[in-house]
C-alpha positions as CSV (number, residue, x, y, z in Angstrom):
1,X,0.0,0.0,0.0
2,X,1.2,3.5,-0.8
3,X,2.2,5.8,2.0
4,X,0.6,9.2,2.1
5,X,1.8,11.5,4.8
6,X,1.6,15.2,5.6
7,X,4.7,15.5,3.4
8,X,2.9,14.1,0.4
9,X,2.5,16.8,-2.2
10,X,-1.1,17.8,-3.0
11,X,-2.8,15.6,-5.5
12,X,-2.9,18.4,-8.0
13,X,0.8,19.1,-7.9
14,X,1.9,16.5,-10.4
15,X,-0.9,17.6,-12.8
16,X,0.3,21.2,-12.6
17,X,3.9,20.0,-13.2
18,X,2.7,18.0,-16.2
19,X,0.9,20.9,-17.7
20,X,3.8,23.3,-17.1
21,X,6.1,20.9,-18.9
22,X,4.5,21.9,-22.2
23,X,3.4,18.4,-23.1
24,X,2.9,17.3,-26.7
25,X,-0.6,16.7,-28.0
26,X,0.1,13.0,-27.7
27,X,1.2,13.3,-24.1
28,X,-1.9,15.3,-23.3
29,X,-4.1,12.7,-24.9
30,X,-2.6,9.9,-22.9
31,X,-1.9,11.5,-19.5
32,X,-3.0,9.7,-16.4
33,X,-2.3,10.6,-12.8
34,X,0.1,8.4,-10.9
35,X,-1.0,5.8,-8.5
36,X,0.3,7.9,-5.6
37,X,-2.0,10.9,-6.6
38,X,-4.9,8.6,-7.2
39,X,-4.4,7.1,-3.8
40,X,-4.2,10.5,-2.1
41,X,-7.5,11.6,-3.8
42,X,-9.1,8.3,-2.7
43,X,-8.0,8.9,0.9
44,X,-9.2,12.5,0.8
45,X,-12.6,11.3,-0.5
46,X,-12.8,8.8,2.3
47,X,-12.1,11.5,4.8
48,X,-14.7,13.7,3.2
49,X,-17.3,10.9,3.4
50,X,-16.5,10.5,7.1
51,X,-16.8,14.3,7.5
52,X,-13.1,14.5,8.7
53,X,-11.8,16.6,5.9
54,X,-9.9,19.8,6.9
55,X,-10.4,23.1,5.1
56,X,-7.0,22.7,3.4
57,X,-7.8,19.2,2.3
58,X,-11.1,20.3,0.9
59,X,-9.4,23.1,-1.1
60,X,-6.9,20.5,-2.4
61,X,-9.7,18.3,-3.6
62,X,-11.5,21.2,-5.2
63,X,-8.3,22.3,-7.0
64,X,-7.5,18.7,-8.1
65,X,-11.0,18.2,-9.6
66,X,-11.0,21.5,-11.4
67,X,-7.7,20.8,-13.0
68,X,-8.6,17.2,-13.8
69,X,-11.9,18.2,-15.3
70,X,-10.2,20.8,-17.5
71,X,-7.7,18.2,-18.6
72,X,-10.5,15.8,-19.4
73,X,-12.2,18.4,-21.6
74,X,-8.9,19.1,-23.4
75,X,-8.5,15.3,-24.0
76,X,-12.1,15.0,-25.3
77,X,-11.4,17.8,-27.8
78,X,-8.2,16.2,-28.9
79,X,-10.1,12.9,-29.5
80,X,-12.7,14.8,-31.6
81,X,-10.0,16.3,-33.8
82,X,-8.5,13.0,-34.8
């Protein structure tokens, strides 16, 4: 099982790094979050369901989902253009 601690970067961090790296269209089309980021989001969603999510964690989830949703819209457009 992956370890997620207070030192684990926010789930959206790797997505921001990916987008900042000026990925090619092919890289954009095929991007998936790492298992570590997916696990962190899963843990945060569990905490949210148990009503134990801090304000900072809630903001992290919101930011992650906004970025992820934007990336998914970009990926959908790229698929349409094929």
